[in-house]
C-alpha positions as CSV (number, residue, x, y, z in Angstrom):
1,M,0.0,0.0,-0.1
2,A,1.6,3.4,-0.7
3,V,2.0,5.7,1.7
4,Y,2.7,8.9,0.1
5,T,1.4,10.1,-2.7
6,L,2.1,13.3,-5.2
7,P,0.4,16.6,-4.1
8,E,-1.3,18.3,-7.0
9,L,0.4,21.8,-7.8
10,P,-1.2,24.6,-6.3
11,Y,-1.8,26.6,-9.6
12,D,-1.6,25.4,-13.1
13,Y,2.0,25.1,-15.3
14,A,2.2,28.4,-16.7
15,A,1.3,30.7,-13.3
16,L,5.1,31.2,-12.6
17,E,5.6,32.5,-15.9
18,P,8.0,34.2,-17.0
19,V,10.5,32.6,-14.1
20,I,9.6,29.6,-14.7
21,N,8.1,28.5,-17.9
22,P,5.6,25.3,-17.9
23,Q,7.5,22.9,-19.6
24,I,9.9,23.3,-16.2
25,I,7.2,22.8,-14.2
26,E,5.5,19.9,-15.9
27,L,8.7,18.1,-16.0
28,H,9.6,18.8,-12.8
29,H,6.2,18.0,-10.9
30,D,4.8,15.3,-12.8
31,K,8.3,13.3,-13.5
32,H,10.5,14.2,-11.0
33,H,9.1,14.5,-7.6
34,A,6.6,11.7,-8.8
35,A,9.8,9.5,-8.9
36,Y,11.0,10.6,-5.6
37,V,7.5,9.1,-4.3
38,K,7.4,6.5,-5.8
39,G,11.4,5.9,-4.4
40,A,10.2,6.5,-1.0
41,N,7.3,4.0,-1.2
42,D,9.1,1.6,-2.7
43,T,11.5,1.6,-0.5
44,L,9.4,1.2,2.9
45,D,8.1,-2.0,0.6
46,Q,11.6,-3.1,0.3
47,L,12.5,-2.4,4.1
48,A,9.0,-4.1,4.8
49,E,10.4,-7.3,3.0
50,A,13.6,-7.4,4.9
51,R,12.1,-7.1,7.7
52,D,9.9,-10.5,7.2
53,K,13.0,-12.7,5.9
54,E,15.2,-10.9,8.8
55,S,17.5,-10.2,6.1
56,W,19.5,-6.9,6.4
57,G,22.3,-7.5,4.1
58,A,20.9,-3.8,2.4
59,I,20.2,-2.0,5.5
60,N,23.0,1.0,4.4
61,G,21.5,1.3,1.0
62,L,17.9,1.5,2.0
63,E,17.9,3.6,4.6
64,K,20.2,5.8,2.6
65,S,17.0,5.3,-0.1
66,L,14.3,6.3,2.1
67,A,16.3,9.6,3.0
68,F,16.6,10.7,-0.1
69,H,13.7,10.0,-1.8
70,L,11.3,11.0,1.5
71,S,13.0,14.0,1.9
72,G,13.1,14.9,-1.6
73,H,9.0,14.4,-1.4
74,I,8.5,16.4,1.3
75,L,11.0,19.8,0.0
76,H,9.7,19.6,-3.4
77,S,6.2,19.5,-1.4
78,I,7.4,23.0,0.4
79,Y,8.9,24.1,-2.9
80,W,5.3,24.2,-5.1
81,H,3.7,26.6,-2.1
82,N,6.6,28.7,-1.7
83,M,5.8,30.3,-4.9
84,T,3.2,32.6,-6.2
85,G,2.7,34.3,-9.9
86,D,2.2,37.5,-7.9
87,G,4.6,37.5,-5.1
88,G,8.2,38.4,-4.6
89,G,9.8,41.9,-3.0
90,E,10.1,41.1,0.7
91,P,8.3,40.4,3.4
92,L,6.3,43.7,5.0
93,A,4.2,44.3,7.9
94,A,2.0,46.0,5.7
95,D,1.0,42.4,3.8
96,G,0.2,41.2,7.1
97,V,3.5,38.8,7.1
98,G,5.5,41.6,10.1
99,D,6.5,38.4,12.3
100,L,8.2,37.1,9.9
101,A,10.2,40.0,9.1
102,D,10.9,41.2,12.1
103,A,12.8,37.5,12.5
104,I,14.5,37.6,9.6
105,A,15.9,41.0,10.9
106,E,16.7,39.8,13.8
107,S,18.4,36.5,12.9
108,F,20.5,38.1,9.7
109,G,20.4,41.5,10.6
110,S,18.6,42.7,7.2
111,F,16.6,41.4,4.9
112,A,19.4,42.0,2.1
113,G,21.6,40.5,4.1
114,F,20.0,37.2,4.5
115,K,19.1,37.6,0.8
116,S,22.4,37.6,0.2
117,Q,23.4,34.4,2.6
118,L,20.3,32.3,0.8
119,T,20.8,33.3,-2.6
120,K,24.7,32.6,-2.2
121,A,23.7,29.2,-0.2
122,A,22.3,28.0,-3.1
123,A,23.6,28.7,-6.2
124,T,26.9,27.1,-4.6
125,T,26.2,23.7,-3.5
126,Q,27.8,21.4,-5.3
127,G,26.4,19.2,-7.6
128,S,22.9,18.6,-6.6
129,G,20.8,20.3,-3.4
130,W,18.4,22.9,-2.2
131,G,19.4,26.9,-0.4
132,V,16.6,26.5,2.7
133,L,15.3,28.8,5.1
134,A,14.9,27.0,8.5
135,Y,13.5,27.3,12.0
136,E,16.2,25.9,14.4
137,P,13.6,25.2,17.5
138,V,16.4,25.6,20.3
139,S,17.6,28.5,19.9
140,G,14.6,29.5,18.2
141,R,15.7,32.0,15.3
142,L,15.5,31.0,11.4
143,I,19.2,30.1,9.8
144,V,20.0,29.3,6.4
145,E,21.0,25.4,5.0
146,Q,22.9,24.1,2.4
147,I,21.6,21.0,1.7
148,Y,23.4,18.2,-0.7
149,D,21.4,15.9,-2.4
150,H,17.8,16.4,-0.5
151,Q,19.1,15.5,2.9
152,G,22.4,15.8,3.6
153,N,24.1,18.9,5.9
154,V,21.4,19.9,7.7
155,G,20.8,20.1,12.0
156,Q,18.5,17.6,13.1
157,G,15.1,19.4,14.2
158,S,15.3,22.3,11.7
159,V,12.0,23.2,9.7
160,P,12.3,24.5,6.4
161,I,9.9,27.0,5.8
162,L,11.3,28.8,2.5
163,V,13.4,26.4,-0.2
164,F,15.1,27.0,-3.1
165,D,15.4,23.9,-5.8
166,A,19.2,23.8,-7.0
167,W,19.0,20.3,-9.1
168,E,19.8,21.1,-12.3
169,H,16.2,19.7,-13.3
170,A,14.8,23.1,-11.8
171,F,16.0,25.2,-14.4
172,Y,18.3,23.8,-17.0
173,L,15.9,24.0,-19.9
174,Q,15.6,27.4,-19.4
175,Y,18.4,28.8,-17.6
176,K,20.6,26.3,-18.6
177,N,23.9,26.4,-16.8
178,Q,23.1,29.8,-15.1
179,K,22.0,28.7,-12.2
180,V,23.0,32.1,-9.9
181,D,20.6,33.6,-12.8
182,F,17.7,31.0,-11.7
183,I,18.2,31.4,-8.5
184,E,18.4,35.1,-8.7
185,A,15.0,35.0,-10.3
186,M,13.2,32.9,-8.1
187,W,13.1,35.7,-5.5
188,R,10.5,37.4,-8.1
189,V,8.3,34.1,-7.0
190,V,7.9,34.0,-3.5
191,N,5.3,33.4,-1.7
192,W,5.8,35.5,1.9
193,Q,2.1,34.4,3.1
194,D,3.2,30.9,2.9
195,V,6.4,31.4,4.2
196,A,5.1,33.3,7.2
197,K,2.2,30.6,8.0
198,R,5.1,27.6,7.9
199,Y,7.2,30.1,10.8
200,A,4.1,30.5,12.5
201,S,3.5,26.9,13.2
202,A,7.1,26.2,13.3
203,K,7.2,28.5,16.1
204,E,3.9,26.8,17.6
205,R,5.2,23.4,17.7
206,A,8.5,23.9,19.0
207,H,8.1,23.6,22.2
208,S,7.0,19.8,21.5
209,L,10.4,18.9,20.8
210,L,12.6,17.1,23.9
211,L,15.4,18.0,24.4
212,A,18.5,16.6,27.1
213,P,18.7,19.3,30.0
């Protein structure tokens, strides 16, 4: 039985033009994201078979596969909602996202400083990966993470609230090898309302994380 399913896009394929063209959105969602969903479900089936047979010779590869595909599914599910055709700019109190704006200023010194750090983190990820704004529950601050593949190099317990996909399949058909141009363009479609909701939700849940005294 499938545990994970491919979510529908919250807009049509052409909604993010000219920043991302419809062909990329269709391939990215319907093929690449779908592959991570299938990979996660297939790996769960293989783990169930390993438990039934008490056969653990492939356990290391299976655990890595589950982390890879599940993280790919989760990050892409956030990614689609992090974008909107009428987004961009910066979060402002006048738009009802003042708490997020204040948190960014407190954590990074300014919006400009945050934007520069996330842009560089996403654009310079070696190989495939993501640039991520995450809520870190131990300190209660926002941090930028540079994620390798979908799952490597992240702080345990951090909650992603804004993700920039820096894998080539996210931009190559339109931007060729100019990853930096794609990341710069991404700021024009950020859905700050969605990011602010994720920030508020992450703060609410922070108290449930059990930490050593």
